[in-house]
VOBADO-766325 format. One record per residue (C-alpha): residue in one letter; x negated, y, z. Coordinates in steps of 0.1 Angstrom, whole numbers, padded with zeros to 4 digits, always signed. Layout:
! residues N
AXYZ...
//
This chain:
! residues 339
M-0220+0126-0019K-0230+0088-0021V-0225+0075+0017E-0219+0037+0019L-0206+0016+0054S-0202-0013+0062V-0178-0039+0068E-0174-0030+0104E-0184+0006+0108R-0153+0016+0079D-0130+0002+0104V-0139+0013+0138V-0136+0053+0119F-0107+0045+0098Q-0093+0032+0137S-0099+0058+0151L-0078+0083+0130S-0040+0089+0141D-0011+0071+0125D-0002+0097+0099Q-0038+0100+0087R-0041+0069+0082H-0014+0064+0058F-0021+0097+0042L-0053+0079+0034N-0039+0043+0023H-0011+0062+0002E-0034+0080-0016M-0061+0052-0019L-0030+0031-0035R-0016+0061-0059S-0058+0061-0068R-0057+0023-0073R-0018+0022-0093T-0038+0052-0117V-0063+0038-0125F-0055+0006-0132A-0030+0019-0155Q-0049+0041-0170M-0070+0013-0176M-0048-0009-0190A-0038+0017-0212K-0067+0023-0234A-0067-0019-0233K-0029-0011-0259G-0055+0017-0273A-0040+0046-0260D-0061+0082-0251I-0047+0095-0220P-0066+0119-0195E-0072+0112-0162G-0051+0138-0150A-0019+0120-0156S-0001+0106-0126H+0003+0066-0125E+0040+0071-0129D+0038+0089-0160V+0010+0061-0173E+0029+0033-0161R+0060+0045-0185F+0038+0041-0215L+0037-0002-0202D+0056-0029-0208G+0031-0057-0196W+0012-0060-0158I+0013-0027-0137Y-0004-0020-0103T+0018-0026-0074G-0002-0024-0042Y-0030-0049-0023R-0037-0057+0016D-0060-0058+0039A-0063-0088+0064G-0092-0070+0083M-0115-0107+0075V-0112-0131+0050S-0087-0151+0060S-0068-0178+0040D-0033-0154+0054Y-0035-0133+0023P-0048-0157-0011C-0056-0155-0037D-0030-0173-0069C-0058-0196-0072G-0062-0205-0034R-0091-0186-0020P-0090-0169+0012L-0090-0131+0008R-0098-0100+0023Y-0081-0077-0003Q-0054-0091-0020H-0044-0073-0053Q-0005-0072-0066V+0006-0071-0099Q+0042-0067-0111H+0051-0076-0150K+0071-0047-0156V+0092-0073-0185T+0096-0104-0168G+0093-0099-0132N+0069-0117-0121V+0041-0114-0090M+0006-0120-0091H-0019-0119-0058F-0053-0121-0072G-0089-0109-0057I-0112-0085-0079V-0133-0113-0088H-0106-0136-0110L-0091-0105-0122G-0095-0106-0156E-0090-0151-0159H-0051-0143-0132L-0041-0114-0165E-0062-0125-0195L-0077-0093-0202D-0109-0086-0216A-0140-0087-0200K-0145-0042-0207T-0113-0040-0193V-0117-0053-0160S-0152-0038-0156L-0132-0007-0164I-0111-0012-0135K-0137-0027-0111K-0160-0001-0121G-0130+0025-0106F-0119+0008-0077D-0158+0010-0066V-0159+0046-0070L-0122+0051-0043D-0136+0028-0022Q-0165+0053-0021E-0146+0080-0016M-0129+0066+0011D-0162+0061+0025E-0171+0101+0021I-0141+0109+0037L-0149+0086+0065V-0188+0098+0068K-0172+0132+0072V-0148+0126+0099R-0177+0108+0120D-0196+0139+0112K-0174+0161+0120W-0171+0180+0088T-0157+0208+0084M-0134+0233+0062Q-0156+0267+0069A-0190+0252+0068A-0189+0235+0032L-0167+0258+0016S-0190+0289+0017I-0164+0309+0008S-0131+0334+0022I-0098+0314+0010P-0076+0350-0010E-0046+0358+0005G-0021+0349-0026F-0051+0323-0035P-0027+0288-0051I-0039+0259-0032P-0046+0229-0051Q-0015+0198-0043D-0040+0180-0033I-0064+0199-0013Q-0031+0213+0005A-0024+0176+0015H-0053+0172+0026M-0057+0198+0051E-0021+0196+0063A-0035+0156+0070R-0066+0180+0090L-0090+0153+0062P-0120+0164+0046L-0120+0171+0012L-0139+0154-0011D-0168+0170-0029R-0154+0168-0060Q-0128+0189-0048I-0149+0215-0030V-0170+0228-0065R-0130+0227-0081F-0115+0247-0048R-0147+0269-0051K-0145+0273-0086K-0108+0283-0087I-0109+0308-0059I-0142+0321-0079D-0118+0324-0110F-0089+0340-0085M-0112+0366-0074D-0126+0375-0106Q-0091+0375-0126A-0075+0399-0093A-0111+0423-0098L-0097+0425-0138R-0061+0430-0124R-0072+0458-0106E-0096+0477-0134A-0070+0478-0155V-0045+0495-0137L-0069+0520-0124K-0073+0527-0166R-0035+0528-0168V-0032+0554-0143G+0003+0560-0128S+0011+0530-0155P+0046+0510-0135V+0034+0480-0147S+0022+0458-0117A-0014+0440-0114Y+0000+0411-0106A+0022+0403-0131A+0025+0397-0165P+0052+0391-0193D+0059+0355-0203I+0050+0356-0247Y+0068+0336-0272V+0054+0334-0304K+0070+0312-0331P+0053+0278-0339E+0043+0290-0380Q+0021+0316-0356V+0003+0296-0339T-0023+0271-0351M-0036+0247-0322L-0068+0232-0322F-0088+0222-0291P-0130+0227-0288G-0147+0216-0308E-0128+0196-0330D-0126+0199-0370P-0095+0201-0382V-0103+0178-0411E-0136+0157-0404G-0125+0160-0367L-0091+0132-0381S-0091+0100-0380V-0066+0085-0403P-0051+0046-0397E-0054+0021-0425T-0013+0028-0432I-0022+0061-0443D-0030+0075-0475R-0068+0084-0470N-0063+0112-0499A-0040+0130-0473R-0066+0142-0452M-0080+0164-0482N-0048+0181-0485Y-0048+0187-0441T-0053+0212-0427G-0048+0207-0390S-0029+0239-0382E+0012+0221-0387V+0020+0226-0353L+0061+0227-0359L+0070+0188-0348E+0098+0165-0370T+0133+0174-0359G+0143+0137-0354L+0111+0132-0328M+0129+0164-0303P+0158+0148-0284K+0135+0111-0278V+0103+0146-0260E+0135+0159-0244Q+0148+0126-0234L+0113+0111-0217L+0114+0152-0202R+0149+0139-0184S+0133+0105-0176G+0111+0122-0159V+0076+0121-0174Q+0060+0146-0168S+0024+0143-0189A+0025+0156-0223R-0003+0135-0238V+0018+0110-0221I+0044+0117-0242A+0032+0119-0278E+0011+0089-0268I+0044+0067-0262L+0059+0080-0293I+0034+0072-0312R+0035+0035-0297E+0073+0034-0304G+0066+0041-0344A+0081+0075-0346A+0054+0091-0351D+0023+0099-0373Q-0004+0079-0357R-0033+0098-0368R-0057+0108-0343Y-0088+0142-0338S-0126+0129-0334S-0118+0132-0292G-0094+0106-0295K-0067+0130-0286P-0034+0124-0306H-0023+0152-0336L+0011+0148-0320Y+0003+0162-0290A+0000+0198-0302P+0033+0197-0319V+0051+0185-0287C+0036+0210-0266M+0047+0240-0293Y+0082+0222-0292I+0087+0224-0259D+0069+0257-0251S+0085+0276-0273E+0119+0258-0274L+0125+0243-0244I+0112+0264-0216P+0124+0298-0231N+0161+0278-0227G+0159+0273-0195C+0158+0237-0200C+0120+0231-0190K+0086+0243-0166L+0053+0244-0172L+0033+0225-0143S-0001+0228-0150K-0024+0228-0178T-0060+0220-0187L-0080+0217-0220D-0071+0180-0220D-0031+0181-0207R-0003+0199-0198L+0023+0191-0172Y+0058+0196-0177E+0092+0194-0158F+0128+0189-0171A+0152+0216-0150K+0175+0196-0129H+0209+0218-0131E+0237+0217-0105
//
């Protein structure tokens, strides 16, 4: 849904929202901006982190500037200037993780103030533009009396686990984005298809005590598993850095999933500190020089598979950790807090 609102139209609709709704949108916009900024800063450092990683996880990877907020003056005002003195309406704020220095700027002077290359600046601006368009999309739907039933065109089945971001929009009584609707509908259809398959399986096992809605967790030993990724050749898909003997790739099969013993405590420590993304954990270990730096042609670190396998086969069965979600790009975990 491509929409554009004038500044005046956006302000009118935004002010018609409740205090809770305005707070929700401002909070979500800040989180999204922080995520976009952190992602682009990580890419500038050579990391390959999936879009689904939270800004908290990505910022743990960074040791420089992080995005901490923005202010809307309502109009161009000298009350919210760029550090160069130029009056702004939208003032962005960043803070250096090491020095604690805080800077304020308009989006035009982003690269100049932070000494970023033109490509990184362009990606950050494009990311912010997408977020502004999504804000307009929500406000237009509010103005046009959007309803979930009309947009979704499918019933939500009983027992369906509603994704957290969609549940938050529903609780705030705010419209969903088109991209959320597409994902929501697909998840519902997949859920219904799986439920139908389970029912069919139960009917074929008449008298079986096994529930159609429960399946045991199955854990396998790491040496029994080959963790490759869709479309990635186990040998040709690797990019070997200059510091690694290129002849070594002749003997590399792409199926190693055992994590080095010395890295196991580091993985656990990162999980304890709150990092959830397995991809971010792999990137942090690579940045610290503690692990193999080889990557698949997609950019995904070779280390990602051993990290996931160690967590899945050791920490989860031991009750130290639980899997929150998994996609083809990443797996999110949470370290168990024991009383």
